[in-house]
C-alpha positions in Angstrom: -10.9 10.2 -15.5 -14.1 9.2 -15.0 -17.4 10.2 -13.1 -17.7 7.1 -11.6 -14.6 7.0 -9.7 -15.4 8.2 -5.9 -10.8 9.2 -5.2 -9.7 12.0 -7.4 -6.2 11.5 -8.6 -5.2 13.7 -6.3 -6.3 11.8 -3.4 -5.1 8.6 -5.1 -1.4 10.0 -4.6 -2.3 12.1 -1.4 -3.4 9.0 1.1 -0.1 7.7 1.1 0.8 10.7 3.6 -2.0 10.4 6.1 -0.9 7.8 8.7 -3.6 5.2 9.6 -5.2 5.8 6.0 -2.3 4.8 4.1 -2.9 1.3 5.0 -6.1 1.1 3.0 -7.2 4.2 1.0 -4.4 3.6 -2.0 -5.8 0.3 -2.4 -9.1 1.3 -2.5 -7.8 4.1 -5.3 -6.2 1.5 -7.3 -9.0 -0.8 -7.4 -11.2 2.0 -8.5 -8.4 2.7 -11.4 -8.5 -0.7 -12.3 -12.1 -1.3 -12.2 -12.4 1.9 -14.3 -9.9 1.0 -16.5 -11.4 -2.6 -17.0 -15.0 -1.8 -17.7 -15.9 2.2 -18.0 -19.7 1.7 -18.3 -19.9 -0.4 -15.0 -16.9 -0.3 -13.2 -18.1 -1.8 -10.0 -19.0 -4.9 -11.7 -15.5 -5.7 -13.0 -13.9 -8.5 -10.4 -10.4 -7.1 -8.9 -7.3 -9.3 -9.6 -6.2 -11.3 -6.9 -2.6 -10.4 -7.5 -3.9 -6.7 -6.8 -4.7 -7.7 -3.4 -1.3 -10.0 -2.7 0.6 -6.7 -4.1 -1.0 -4.7 -1.8 -0.5 -7.2 1.3 3.2 -7.2 0.5 3.2 -3.7 0.1 1.8 -3.1 3.5 3.6 -6.2 5.3 7.2 -4.2 3.7 6.5 -1.0 5.3 5.9 -2.1 8.9 9.1 -4.4 8.5 10.8 -1.4 7.6 9.6 0.5 10.2 10.3 -2.4 12.8 14.0 -2.4 11.5 14.7 1.1 11.6 13.6 1.3 15.1 15.4 -1.5 16.4 18.6 0.2 14.5 18.1 3.4 16.4 18.8 1.3 19.6 21.7 -1.5 18.2 24.0 -2.5 20.8 25.1 -5.8 19.9 26.2 -7.3 16.8 23.1 -10.1 16.6 21.0 -6.8 17.0 22.7 -5.3 13.8 22.5 -8.9 12.2 18.9 -8.9 12.7 18.1 -5.2 11.1 20.6 -6.1 8.4 18.2 -9.2 7.8 15.0 -7.6 8.0 16.3 -4.5 5.5 
C-alpha cells in the first residue's frame, strides 16, 4: 500500500466487475502496483514491462473469444458450429 497509488486495493478487484471499465482499469491497477513495488519513492518513473502489456492483451482477447464462443453455442444447430465452439474454447 502506498499513498502514491490512485487506485485503491478494493477497486483493483472491483474494476473486474464493471463491464466497459473491466477492459482497461484492472490493467491500470496492475501497472500502479508494479510501479510502486519497483520504485516506491517515485513510482511513475518506473517502466512497465512489455510482458505485462502482452499478458493484458491476451487476457482481453481470451475473454472476447470466450464470449463469442458461448454466444455461438447458444444457437448451435450443426456439427460444424459445435466444432467451431469447441475449437474456440
